[in-house]
Structure formats: structure tokens, C-alpha cells
N, C-alpha and C positions, 0 to 999 in steps of 0.2 A: 422459423419462429418469429412471429410478428412483434414480440416484446423483447427480443434480444438481438444484438448484432455482434459479430466477431470480426476483428481487424488484425491483420498481421503488421506489426510495427514495433519500434523500440519504445520503451516506456517514457523516454525523455523527449520524444517527438511523436505525439499522437496525431493521426490524420483525422481529427475531429474539430468541429466548430466550437468556438467559445461557448461556455454555459450550455452544453448540449447533452450532458450525460447525467443520469440519475445515480449510478453506482460505478465506482472503479474498484476492481478486485485485483490484488497483486499477491501471487503465491510464490514466494522465494525469488523475486525478480529484483527488488530494490537493492538488496545487498550486493548484487552483481553490477549495478550501475556505478560508473566512475564519478559522475556528477550528481550526487544525491539531491542537492538543492534544486537543480534543474528538473529533476523528476517530480519533486513536490510542487514546484511552480507550474509544471505542465498539468499535473493532476488538478490543482486549484483552478487553472484556466478552463479546463473542459467540464468541471463539475457545475451543475446547476445550483442556484442558491438552495440550501438545505440538502444538497446531495451528500452521499456517503462514500467513505473510503474503507475498504476491508483489506487488512494486510496480514499475511502470514509470512514471517521472515525470520532470519537469523540475526541476532543483535548481540553478539558477544565481543568484548574487547580483550578478553584473555581466555586461556584454556579453562574449560569447565572441569573442576575437580570435585571429588566427593560424590555425594548422592545427587546426580544431575536431575533426577525426576523431582525430588523435593525442591531443589533450587529453581527448576523451571516454573513450578507453580508460584514461587515468590515473585518471579519476573512478570507474571501476567498482571495486567492492569486495565483500566478503562479510560477512554478519552474523556476530557472535561465535558461535563454536561450529559454523560451517558450513565446509565445505572445497570 
């Protein structure tokens, strides 16, 4: 595919040049990283100005009790500046 590249790497050390990426997609990887600030620094380093980050991850600090489906919809939000 001429418009996509795939690299095998850890999310806290990407083998990419500074400001070289349009989109970073993470699907349940950030929660496994031990140094989360390093992950976000690395993502910021490789993203082009105006680049986008898409994250699908687990972000619970305690056990989810009750109706988890209803509670999960309350946890959804948008990033500042997004609609």
C-alpha cells in the first residue's frame, strides 16, 4: 500500500523520523506500557503538525461494578477542539 506503512516496534521507541507521521493508532497498547509519559512523548515526536492520535484502550483505576455498559458510555469523551 503506498499510503500506509507498518513497523514492528515498541510504542515508546518508534523507528520513525521526527514529524513524519500523519496518524498514530493504538489499540490496547498504551495500558501495557510501563512508562506512559515516554509513550506520549514519542507519539508527539513522530506526529506531523496537525497529526492525529486514535486510542482505544482500557482506563480503569478500580473494578467496574454495576451496569458496565451504561458506565462505559459515560466515560467516552472527545479531545479538546474535537466535535
